[in-house]
Structure formats: C-alpha cells, structure tokens
Backbone bond lengths (Angstrom), bond angles and torsions (degrees), N, CA, C in turn:
res aa  C-N    CA-C-N  psi(-1)  N-CA   C-N-CA  omega(-1)  CA-C   N-CA-C  phi
1 M - - - 1.459 - - 1.525 109.72 -
2 S 1.316 116.34 142.08 1.459 121.02 178.29 1.521 110.66 -61.89
3 P 1.351 117.99 138.56 1.470 119.67 176.88 1.524 112.30 -64.72
4 L 1.335 117.04 -10.61 1.460 121.50 -179.73 1.523 112.48 -96.71
5 A 1.326 118.05 -5.29 1.463 121.49 -177.54 1.521 110.62 -66.35
6 D 1.329 115.61 138.45 1.472 123.39 176.55 1.522 113.35 64.00
7 R 1.302 117.39 19.39 1.468 121.05 174.40 1.526 109.52 -93.44
8 V 1.319 116.12 149.95 1.458 120.82 170.29 1.527 107.20 -93.61
9 A 1.329 116.40 119.97 1.465 121.62 -176.39 1.517 109.89 -119.31
10 L 1.307 117.01 127.20 1.459 123.12 175.78 1.513 108.53 -105.03
11 V 1.333 116.40 125.43 1.463 121.87 179.97 1.524 108.13 -121.85
12 T 1.325 116.84 121.18 1.460 120.22 176.64 1.526 110.05 -88.92
13 G 1.325 116.10 154.06 1.457 119.90 -178.91 1.513 111.73 60.79
14 A 1.337 116.22 39.86 1.470 120.62 -169.89 1.513 113.80 -101.94
15 S 1.317 117.76 20.91 1.469 119.43 -179.92 1.519 112.59 -88.86
16 R 1.336 117.14 -11.79 1.460 120.91 -176.28 1.530 109.97 -162.63
17 G 1.330 116.00 171.11 1.453 121.54 171.29 1.520 114.27 59.41
18 I 1.326 115.69 -144.68 1.451 121.61 -177.40 1.520 111.31 -59.38
19 G 1.336 117.15 -40.15 1.460 120.48 -178.72 1.514 112.41 -59.75
20 L 1.318 116.97 -45.50 1.465 120.83 178.58 1.518 110.55 -65.27
21 A 1.324 117.11 -42.64 1.465 120.59 -179.98 1.535 111.07 -62.96
22 I 1.334 117.52 -40.07 1.462 120.72 177.12 1.525 110.29 -65.15
23 A 1.339 116.44 -43.18 1.466 120.22 179.00 1.527 110.94 -59.74
24 E 1.317 116.69 -42.99 1.465 120.27 179.69 1.522 111.36 -66.47
25 A 1.335 116.89 -39.58 1.465 120.21 179.08 1.527 110.94 -66.14
26 L 1.320 117.37 -39.92 1.461 121.15 177.05 1.531 110.94 -62.83
27 R 1.320 115.93 -42.94 1.470 119.77 178.60 1.523 110.45 -60.81
28 E 1.333 116.12 -44.70 1.464 120.12 -179.72 1.530 111.78 -64.70
29 A 1.342 116.14 -26.28 1.470 120.50 178.64 1.522 111.98 -83.61
30 G 1.330 117.19 -1.33 1.453 120.80 175.54 1.508 116.05 102.72
31 S 1.332 117.56 4.39 1.462 120.22 178.38 1.519 111.16 -78.77
32 R 1.327 115.67 152.90 1.458 121.22 168.39 1.521 106.46 -88.96
33 V 1.302 117.27 114.70 1.463 121.54 -168.31 1.523 111.36 -105.03
34 V 1.317 114.39 129.48 1.458 122.70 173.72 1.518 107.60 -111.34
35 R 1.329 116.21 126.61 1.466 120.86 179.10 1.526 109.54 -109.58
36 I 1.322 116.65 139.46 1.454 119.85 169.49 1.522 108.98 -129.66
37 A 1.329 114.83 139.80 1.467 122.38 178.10 1.520 108.12 -167.74
38 R 1.303 116.28 155.55 1.463 120.22 178.62 1.516 112.65 -60.96
39 S 1.328 116.31 -33.96 1.466 120.39 -173.77 1.525 113.45 -87.22
40 L 1.326 118.33 -4.23 1.453 120.89 179.80 1.523 111.22 -87.39
41 H 1.336 115.71 158.03 1.457 122.09 174.60 1.521 108.67 -111.76
42 D 1.333 115.94 145.14 1.457 119.95 179.40 1.520 110.79 -58.04
43 G 1.327 116.76 136.15 1.455 120.24 178.27 1.516 110.64 158.84
44 H 1.308 116.11 178.35 1.463 119.93 177.50 1.521 109.31 -151.85
45 D 1.327 115.13 155.44 1.456 122.17 174.98 1.514 107.68 -141.76
46 Q 1.317 117.16 -163.14 1.466 119.51 -177.72 1.519 112.50 -70.65
47 H 1.340 117.26 -10.60 1.459 120.26 -176.58 1.528 112.77 -105.04
48 F 1.328 117.77 -49.11 1.457 121.52 -171.15 1.529 111.62 -138.10
49 T 1.336 113.92 156.95 1.465 121.61 162.97 1.521 106.18 -106.88
50 D 1.326 116.46 126.44 1.460 120.99 -173.62 1.520 112.05 -117.40
51 F 1.334 115.03 143.79 1.456 122.31 172.30 1.523 108.06 -131.62
52 G 1.324 116.40 128.41 1.458 119.81 171.54 1.517 108.56 -76.99
53 C 1.325 117.31 122.88 1.465 119.92 -173.50 1.517 110.36 -157.33
54 D 1.324 116.12 131.01 1.458 122.89 172.15 1.524 107.10 -92.87
55 I 1.325 117.27 110.02 1.466 119.88 -173.74 1.525 113.19 -68.28
56 T 1.332 118.17 -10.79 1.461 120.19 177.28 1.519 111.89 -85.99
57 D 1.335 117.32 -6.89 1.465 122.77 -179.00 1.530 108.39 -100.04
58 E 1.326 116.36 106.77 1.459 121.77 -173.81 1.528 112.59 -59.13
59 V 1.329 117.45 -43.72 1.465 121.44 -178.26 1.522 110.50 -65.53
60 T 1.336 116.46 -42.53 1.465 120.50 179.74 1.519 111.18 -64.54
61 V 1.326 117.34 -42.32 1.464 120.69 179.25 1.523 110.32 -63.13
62 R 1.321 116.90 -43.82 1.473 119.50 -179.71 1.526 110.58 -60.50
63 G 1.315 116.92 -44.34 1.452 120.20 179.08 1.524 112.29 -65.07
64 T 1.330 116.81 -38.60 1.465 121.07 179.38 1.529 110.95 -66.09
65 V 1.318 116.92 -42.21 1.467 120.53 179.00 1.532 110.25 -63.98
66 E 1.318 117.39 -41.03 1.464 120.52 178.13 1.522 110.73 -61.61
67 R 1.332 117.39 -43.80 1.462 120.76 178.46 1.525 111.03 -66.15
68 L 1.322 116.04 -41.94 1.462 120.91 179.40 1.525 111.04 -57.83
69 I 1.318 116.74 -48.73 1.462 120.42 -178.09 1.530 110.54 -66.67
70 G 1.334 116.41 -38.39 1.451 119.91 179.85 1.515 113.41 -68.41
71 E 1.346 117.08 -36.17 1.459 120.95 -174.57 1.521 113.62 -94.06
72 V 1.336 116.83 -32.57 1.469 120.34 -173.46 1.527 111.83 -119.02
73 G 1.308 116.64 -37.20 1.458 121.64 -176.13 1.515 110.86 117.74
74 V 1.316 115.95 173.40 1.473 121.09 178.12 1.524 108.45 -70.66
75 P 1.319 118.44 127.73 1.470 120.03 -179.47 1.526 112.35 -62.71
76 D 1.330 115.81 143.96 1.459 121.29 170.68 1.521 110.55 -81.39
77 I 1.335 115.81 -27.30 1.461 122.68 -175.76 1.521 109.10 -133.25
78 L 1.303 117.23 131.42 1.470 122.31 169.10 1.516 107.66 -116.29
79 V 1.323 116.46 122.16 1.466 121.49 172.28 1.519 107.10 -106.61
80 N 1.320 116.13 103.52 1.463 122.21 -179.25 1.532 107.55 -84.97
81 N 1.323 115.26 89.60 1.462 121.06 -171.41 1.521 113.77 -109.98
82 A 1.320 118.47 -25.30 1.469 120.88 -172.38 1.526 110.97 -53.43
83 G 1.308 116.07 137.43 1.458 119.89 179.80 1.510 111.54 -170.00
84 T 1.313 114.75 169.21 1.459 121.43 175.49 1.521 107.76 -138.04
85 F 1.320 116.49 163.53 1.458 120.65 -171.41 1.521 110.07 -134.89
86 L 1.312 116.42 133.38 1.466 122.37 175.76 1.520 108.43 -130.36
87 L 1.306 115.55 127.36 1.461 121.89 177.29 1.520 107.10 -118.20
88 K 1.342 116.28 105.84 1.468 119.60 -173.33 1.525 109.40 -159.44
89 P 1.328 117.83 139.72 1.460 119.78 177.65 1.525 111.62 -59.49
90 F 1.307 115.77 145.30 1.464 121.35 -176.74 1.533 111.80 -54.50
91 A 1.334 117.16 -45.77 1.465 120.87 -174.67 1.527 113.11 -66.50
92 E 1.325 116.59 -18.28 1.468 120.57 -179.64 1.519 113.37 -100.02
93 M 1.310 117.13 -3.57 1.460 121.46 -173.49 1.528 111.08 -86.15
94 S 1.335 115.86 140.09 1.453 120.36 179.60 1.530 110.70 -94.89
95 K 1.318 115.68 162.60 1.465 121.48 175.99 1.528 110.05 -60.90
96 Q 1.315 116.86 -38.26 1.462 120.67 179.89 1.532 111.07 -62.97
97 E 1.331 116.87 -39.40 1.467 120.06 179.38 1.529 111.23 -66.74
98 L 1.338 116.37 -39.79 1.458 119.39 175.90 1.521 110.37 -62.25
99 E 1.323 116.84 -45.18 1.461 120.63 -178.94 1.520 111.78 -62.71
100 E 1.330 117.63 -36.24 1.458 120.65 178.76 1.523 110.89 -64.96
101 Q 1.331 117.20 -43.28 1.454 120.59 178.66 1.536 111.26 -62.13
102 L 1.327 116.22 -44.87 1.453 120.17 179.56 1.525 111.47 -65.67
103 A 1.336 116.75 -39.01 1.464 120.63 -178.05 1.519 111.56 -63.87
104 V 1.327 117.42 -47.19 1.462 120.69 -174.55 1.527 111.37 -80.74
105 N 1.327 117.53 -41.33 1.465 120.99 -171.77 1.522 114.39 -88.33
106 L 1.326 117.71 -18.93 1.461 120.41 -176.07 1.526 112.60 -125.76
107 V 1.322 117.15 -54.78 1.460 119.97 -177.29 1.528 111.00 -67.37
108 G 1.344 117.10 -41.69 1.458 120.75 179.49 1.523 112.49 -58.81
109 P 1.338 119.17 -53.24 1.463 119.62 176.44 1.521 113.45 -57.78
110 F 1.339 116.92 -36.42 1.464 120.35 176.37 1.529 110.94 -60.55
111 I 1.340 116.70 -45.18 1.465 120.38 -178.53 1.529 110.61 -62.48
112 V 1.330 116.80 -45.69 1.469 120.39 179.30 1.532 110.46 -60.36
113 L 1.319 116.27 -46.52 1.462 120.49 179.21 1.523 111.97 -60.82
114 R 1.306 116.06 -45.10 1.467 119.10 -176.24 1.528 111.61 -63.37
115 E 1.343 116.90 -35.91 1.459 119.85 -179.34 1.526 112.27 -74.10
116 L 1.323 117.89 -31.25 1.463 121.28 -176.94 1.526 113.70 -91.99
117 L 1.312 116.79 -30.77 1.463 120.91 -169.76 1.531 114.11 -57.33
118 P 1.329 120.32 -43.69 1.470 118.93 179.85 1.528 113.06 -57.60
119 H 1.336 117.14 -34.73 1.465 120.92 179.72 1.527 110.64 -70.03
120 L 1.336 116.91 -40.38 1.460 120.57 178.96 1.522 111.04 -65.88
121 I 1.328 116.45 -44.31 1.465 120.63 179.96 1.522 110.56 -64.62
122 R 1.322 117.20 -39.68 1.466 120.69 179.16 1.522 111.16 -60.22
123 L 1.342 116.62 -38.95 1.455 121.14 -179.61 1.528 112.56 -83.17
124 G 1.332 116.58 -15.09 1.461 120.74 179.17 1.514 113.82 70.19
125 R 1.324 116.84 32.15 1.464 120.22 -179.21 1.523 109.00 -157.79
126 G 1.343 114.21 168.15 1.454 119.71 174.99 1.519 111.97 129.70
127 R 1.321 114.63 153.36 1.455 122.08 177.19 1.520 108.45 -124.53
128 I 1.313 116.43 124.99 1.457 122.53 176.69 1.521 107.06 -107.21
129 V 1.311 116.65 120.65 1.459 121.91 -179.70 1.522 108.21 -116.67
130 T 1.310 116.42 114.72 1.462 121.82 179.53 1.519 108.91 -100.86
131 I 1.321 115.82 126.87 1.466 120.22 178.43 1.528 108.19 -91.12
132 G 1.310 114.82 107.51 1.455 120.60 178.11 1.517 110.78 -91.86
133 S 1.321 115.43 -135.72 1.461 121.43 -177.43 1.517 108.53 -166.06
134 V 1.320 115.62 157.23 1.462 119.04 171.36 1.526 109.88 -56.48
135 A 1.332 117.24 -25.43 1.462 121.75 179.85 1.520 112.91 -73.51
136 D 1.351 117.96 -6.86 1.466 117.65 177.07 1.526 111.84 -84.00
137 Y 1.338 117.29 -4.24 1.463 119.14 175.52 1.526 113.28 -141.04
138 R 1.337 117.66 -1.54 1.457 121.30 174.33 1.522 109.42 -126.60
139 T 1.317 116.05 157.49 1.465 121.28 -177.25 1.514 110.42 -110.94
140 F 1.338 115.41 133.65 1.458 122.07 179.92 1.533 109.16 -133.48
141 P 1.333 118.23 142.76 1.472 119.72 173.99 1.511 110.10 -63.50
142 G 1.322 115.74 145.13 1.460 120.66 179.28 1.509 114.21 83.74
143 N 1.349 117.02 2.90 1.463 121.48 -174.41 1.526 113.32 -113.38
144 A 1.319 118.06 25.27 1.463 119.48 -174.85 1.527 111.77 -58.35
145 A 1.330 116.94 -51.44 1.468 120.20 -176.91 1.518 111.42 -71.99
146 Y 1.318 116.37 -47.84 1.463 120.61 -178.82 1.529 110.54 -64.32
147 G 1.336 116.17 -46.69 1.456 120.01 180.00 1.515 112.56 -61.94
148 A 1.337 116.78 -40.31 1.467 120.07 178.66 1.520 110.65 -62.24
149 S 1.336 116.13 -41.44 1.463 119.31 -178.85 1.528 111.20 -67.91
150 K 1.330 117.20 -39.87 1.456 120.05 -178.34 1.535 112.30 -74.69
151 R 1.318 116.75 -33.71 1.475 118.11 175.92 1.520 109.72 -69.71
152 G 1.321 116.54 -34.72 1.459 119.20 174.01 1.518 111.28 -63.31
153 L 1.333 116.76 -39.04 1.458 121.23 178.34 1.525 110.69 -64.39
154 R 1.325 116.72 -39.74 1.471 120.16 176.11 1.523 110.34 -61.09
155 A 1.329 117.64 -44.07 1.464 120.87 179.21 1.524 110.63 -62.07
156 L 1.329 116.90 -42.24 1.458 120.76 177.36 1.526 110.48 -58.83
157 H 1.335 115.79 -45.61 1.464 120.67 178.96 1.525 111.69 -60.28
158 E 1.328 117.48 -44.85 1.454 120.27 -175.51 1.525 111.71 -67.25
159 V 1.333 116.88 -36.90 1.463 119.76 174.97 1.526 109.88 -66.47
160 L 1.323 116.31 -42.47 1.460 120.89 179.11 1.527 111.14 -58.80
161 Q 1.324 116.48 -43.27 1.468 120.56 177.29 1.529 111.42 -54.13
162 E 1.320 116.08 -46.59 1.469 120.26 -179.18 1.524 110.64 -63.79
163 E 1.328 117.00 -42.38 1.456 120.64 -175.43 1.526 112.92 -74.52
164 L 1.334 117.30 -20.18 1.461 120.55 -178.82 1.526 113.07 -89.02
165 A 1.294 117.71 -3.53 1.468 120.76 -178.98 1.527 110.43 -55.03
166 G 1.328 115.58 127.00 1.451 120.57 177.73 1.513 116.05 84.08
167 T 1.343 117.33 0.14 1.471 119.80 -177.81 1.524 113.25 -91.15
168 G 1.339 117.56 -16.42 1.456 120.52 -173.55 1.515 113.15 90.46
169 V 1.326 117.03 -6.48 1.466 122.39 178.06 1.521 107.84 -100.75
170 R 1.317 116.97 132.47 1.467 120.82 -178.96 1.524 109.99 -115.33
171 A 1.319 114.63 146.33 1.464 121.40 179.63 1.519 110.02 -121.59
172 T 1.329 115.90 136.53 1.457 122.69 -179.46 1.523 109.26 -129.96
173 L 1.310 116.31 136.42 1.460 121.81 172.17 1.522 108.47 -108.55
174 I 1.318 116.79 126.66 1.454 122.24 176.65 1.521 107.64 -116.61
175 S 1.324 116.88 124.03 1.463 121.99 -174.59 1.522 109.84 -115.58
176 P 1.340 117.77 83.27 1.462 120.71 -175.88 1.516 112.64 -76.07
177 D 1.324 115.10 159.41 1.457 120.80 170.60 1.526 108.85 -67.18
178 P 1.333 116.68 164.29 1.463 119.43 179.39 1.520 111.54 -57.49
179 A 1.326 115.96 137.64 1.466 121.01 178.01 1.515 110.15 -96.05
180 G 1.311 115.20 165.82 1.453 120.82 -177.29 1.511 113.27 -96.40
181 P 1.348 118.35 -136.81 1.453 121.92 -173.48 1.512 112.32 -54.70
182 G 1.349 114.02 143.19 1.441 120.35 179.01 1.512 112.98 112.08
183 D 1.322 118.29 -19.59 1.449 121.98 177.58 1.523 109.77 -90.17
184 R 1.350 115.38 149.50 1.458 120.24 173.61 1.516 107.89 -83.81
185 R 1.328 117.08 115.31 1.451 120.16 -178.32 1.519 109.82 -134.91
186 R 1.329 116.18 129.00 1.462 121.96 174.00 1.509 106.03 -105.56
187 T 1.334 116.56 121.35 1.451 118.33 -171.69 1.521 113.27 -127.73
188 S 1.288 114.74 144.60 1.455 124.89 168.39 1.517 103.51 -147.58
189 S 1.332 116.94 86.28 1.458 121.61 -154.40 1.521 115.02 -86.05
190 P 1.330 118.31 111.33 1.458 120.66 169.01 1.521 110.25 -76.77
191 A 1.307 115.49 161.20 1.463 119.81 -179.26 1.519 110.32 -61.27
192 G 1.329 115.50 139.07 1.451 120.82 177.25 1.505 115.06 77.31
193 A 1.338 117.42 7.52 1.459 120.43 -175.60 1.519 111.20 -76.40
194 L 1.325 114.50 163.10 1.457 121.22 175.29 1.513 109.46 -67.64
195 R 1.331 116.96 122.99 1.458 122.43 -179.98 1.518 108.95 -135.04
196 P 1.356 117.14 159.39 1.461 118.59 173.86 1.525 110.82 -57.15
197 R 1.350 116.50 132.23 1.453 120.42 -178.42 1.521 112.44 -123.84
198 I 1.356 117.11 -29.55 1.447 119.36 -176.47 1.518 109.31 -124.92
199 P 1.333 118.60 154.12 1.459 120.84 -179.17 1.519 111.67 -59.81
200 C 1.342 115.26 146.38 1.462 120.34 178.78 1.521 110.88 -56.93
201 S 1.335 117.85 -38.96 1.459 120.92 -178.08 1.521 111.48 -62.81
202 S 1.339 116.64 -37.79 1.460 120.29 178.73 1.518 111.19 -68.82
203 S 1.334 116.23 -44.06 1.460 120.34 179.22 1.519 111.14 -62.45
204 S 1.341 117.17 -42.65 1.457 120.09 -179.49 1.514 111.17 -68.61
205 S 1.339 117.01 -33.20 1.458 120.36 177.37 1.523 110.85 -64.29
206 N 1.334 117.17 -44.40 1.458 120.86 176.80 1.528 110.70 -61.73
207 T 1.344 115.67 -42.42 1.455 120.81 179.72 1.518 110.83 -63.22
208 F 1.335 116.97 -44.38 1.454 120.97 -179.25 1.531 110.49 -64.97
209 G 1.338 117.43 -38.82 1.450 120.25 178.08 1.516 111.75 -60.79
210 A 1.332 116.08 -42.38 1.457 119.81 177.79 1.518 110.66 -67.09
211 L 1.330 117.02 -38.37 1.463 120.96 178.22 1.522 110.41 -61.62
212 R 1.318 116.82 -43.96 1.465 120.50 -179.57 1.524 110.89 -62.28
213 R 1.338 116.54 -37.20 1.464 119.30 178.66 1.520 111.92 -66.38
214 T 1.343 117.59 -29.48 1.464 119.70 179.75 1.516 111.98 -67.51
215 M 1.331 117.65 -20.06 1.456 120.58 -179.07 1.525 111.93 -83.09
216 R 1.316 117.87 -8.71 1.457 120.56 179.38 1.521 109.52 -84.76
217 P 1.315 117.88 143.61 1.463 120.80 -175.64 1.519 114.14 -57.17
218 T 1.334 118.20 -30.46 1.468 120.87 -175.86 1.526 112.60 -97.89
219 S 1.339 117.49 8.23 1.461 119.43 -174.23 1.515 112.29 -70.35
220 S 1.330 115.02 153.63 1.461 121.71 174.22 1.509 109.46 -76.17
221 S 1.329 116.76 156.27 1.457 120.73 179.72 1.521 112.06 -94.45
222 Y 1.307 118.08 8.18 1.464 119.61 -177.92 1.522 108.94 -143.34
223 S 1.319 116.15 137.43 1.455 119.99 -179.24 1.509 109.84 -148.57
224 K 1.319 115.48 139.79 1.473 120.55 172.00 1.505 108.20 -114.46
225 R 1.348 114.31 138.44 1.468 119.77 174.23 1.522 107.78 -139.18
C-alpha cells in the first residue's frame, strides 16, 4: 500500500501548476486532498475539498484552518506550495514588487505553518513539505526579490527543522528546478536569468517523488530537486 494512502493532505496554491499536479498525484496515491488557493471556491467533489483562501491574509487563513479541521480533520501532510514569481532587474524593481514577493513566498507560508503547527505537535505526527526553488541556494540575475523570498523560506524551514526535533513532526524542503507552463510568472528577462527550463509535469513528478519518500520511516528530511 502507498505510504500516502488514507492520509489527509493539504496543498496550498493548488489551483494550477505544480500545486495542482501534486494535488492530483496525492489523490491518485489514495490521499484525501484539500486544496487552498485564492482562485478556488469553497466546495468539494469526488476528487478534492477546496477552500478559497489568500494565504497572506492572517484572519482568512485562521478561519480556513478552523473549518478544515472541523470538516476534514488535522492534515497528515502539509504541502506549502503557494508562491509567485518576479523576474526583473534590481534597478527597475519597486518596493511594492519586493513586498509582494515576500508576502506570498515567505509570509504566507509562515502564516499557514503557524496556524497548523500547534495541532500537528499536539498529535505528535505530521509531514510539512515546503516547496522552495533552485533560487533558494543559487544566485541568478533578475532574481533579487524572488531569490530573497525563497532564501528566507529556506531559513524558516531550517529553523523549523531544529525546533521540531523530538516532536514527531518532520519538515522537508524540496527545491525544484524552474517549471514550465502553468505557473504564474511575471517576467522582464535579463540575460542569464532564472527561466522555466523543464515541463511543469516533470518538475511536479520529481517533487511528488520526494514527497512520497518523506512519508517512509527511513526518509531524509531534506531534498533538492
């Protein structure tokens, strides 16, 4: 039996791109999948339970988590995937654009984690999977805002790993290569900048494979893809 069978999995940013592909793969592996994204509407069908939620809005996230736990239960798996991408030279970037990258890619995942973490620790179980980026450990021109947000997310993950020791909750960071169609990307591309290189389906497949390995008792808590 798949280690993902009969698990409750929450995937953020799951209306498109890698998030949707991961949600579909989890469903096919037997998980009960809950998707949250700004563009989704509350509801459920034979495939997913959906909540419309802006992860940068603290009050909305708190209310969504309360409803999720009341209607479905505490998730066994959290895939913190929601994100946005900006490719723009530093000198042309505005403060608002930097703040947007930090809000969606760093503050949003923090809010989701903070609302769910006490429940996971109380139960002494759970897998937290953070979707990073190659930009969280490599440097590319045009990636000042995006790279800063993803490196901040890596730091958050690494601190979380240390603090979760002995709780029964495990945290994994997966840093995939850039994905292709299906991702929201705002681009103004300088030479040598980070650009989509591989199909979204391939990137999500690699991500899902690493996620599945995290559910095994002997799996590592860190993975790069």
